[in-house]
C-alpha positions in Angstrom: 5.7 -6.7 16.8 3.4 -4.9 14.1 0.6 -6.8 12.7 -1.0 -5.6 9.6 -4.6 -6.2 8.2 -5.3 -5.2 4.6 -8.6 -4.7 2.8 -10.0 -3.2 -0.4 -8.7 -5.2 -3.3 -10.9 -6.7 -6.1 -11.6 -6.6 -9.7 -11.9 -3.2 -11.5 -12.3 -2.1 -15.1 -9.5 -0.1 -16.7 -9.7 3.5 -15.8 -11.5 2.5 -12.6 -10.7 3.2 -8.9 -10.1 1.3 -5.9 -8.9 2.2 -2.3 -6.8 -0.1 -0.3 -6.7 0.2 3.6 -4.1 -1.4 6.1 -4.4 -1.2 9.7 -1.5 -1.6 12.2 -1.7 -2.9 15.4 1.0 -3.9 18.3 4.1 -1.6 18.5 2.5 1.0 16.5 4.1 3.9 18.4 7.5 2.9 16.8 6.3 3.1 13.2 8.0 5.8 11.0 7.1 4.6 7.6 3.9 2.9 6.1 3.7 1.9 2.6 2.4 -0.4 -0.3 4.5 -2.7 -2.5 3.1 -5.0 -5.2 4.0 -8.2 -6.9 2.8 -9.2 -10.2 3.1 -12.8 -11.6 6.7 -13.5 -12.5 8.0 -10.2 -11.3 10.0 -8.7 -8.3 8.1 -7.0 -5.6 8.2 -3.4 -6.1 7.6 -0.2 -4.0 4.4 1.5 -5.0 4.2 4.3 -2.5 5.4 5.3 1.0 4.4 7.8 3.7 6.6 8.7 6.6 5.8 9.7 10.2 6.6 13.4 9.1 4.1 13.3 6.3 6.6 13.1 3.4 5.7 10.6 0.6 7.4 8.8 -2.2 5.8 7.2 -5.3 7.0 4.9 -8.1 7.1 6.6 -11.3 4.6 4.5 -12.9 1.8 5.5 -10.4 2.6 9.1 -9.9 -0.5 11.4 -10.7 -2.8 8.3 -10.3 -2.2 7.0 -6.7 -2.4 8.7 -3.9 -1.1 7.5 -0.2 -2.3 8.8 3.0 -2.0 8.0 6.7 -4.5 8.4 9.7 -2.0 8.2 12.5 -5.0 8.2 15.1 -6.2 5.0 13.6 -2.8 3.6 12.7 -4.1 3.1 9.1 -2.6 3.7 5.8 -4.7 4.2 2.7 -3.8 3.9 -1.1 -6.3 5.4 -3.3 -5.7 4.2 -6.9 -7.5 6.0 -9.8 -7.0 5.5 -13.5 -6.2 2.0 -13.0 -4.4 0.0 -16.0 -4.1 -3.6 -16.5 -0.4 -3.2 -15.8 -1.5 -2.4 -12.2 -2.6 -6.0 -11.8 -0.7 -7.6 -8.7 -0.9 -8.6 -5.3 -0.5 -5.5 -3.1 1.3 -5.7 0.2 1.1 -3.3 3.0 4.5 -2.8 4.6 5.7 -1.0 7.9 9.0 0.0 9.2 9.8 0.9 12.9 12.6 3.3 14.1 14.2 0.0 15.7 14.5 -1.6 12.1 11.4 -3.8 12.3 10.1 -4.5 8.7 6.5 -6.0 8.9 4.3 -7.3 6.1 0.6 -7.8 5.6 -0.8 -10.8 3.9 -1.6 -9.3 0.6 -4.6 -8.4 -1.4 -5.3 -8.9 -4.9 -6.0 -6.2 -7.4 -7.1 -7.2 -10.7 -7.7 -4.6 -13.7 -9.5 -6.1 -16.6 -12.3 -5.4 -18.8 
């Protein structure tokens, strides 16, 4: 089992920045991917960014150049630095991990609202 605790959401004006954090506990030795998904009202949950144990990353086209995902393996923490935020980035952001054994875990979600 992997438990995830997220922090860092909030209200920000368009063009502003936020940094999300997610710390994993439990079977962290088996995690190979840590990432962020988001779900806006009335829409499906979508991948925002993911970082793999080898350091590789993948981003949704809509956030490339604005968001940066990083991982502190020593602290079992993944970060999402979000710059140049737009109203369409408003959503609940969920931390996600996948293990080599195929276990998929989700955080409780943190609200990000971009509005003037």
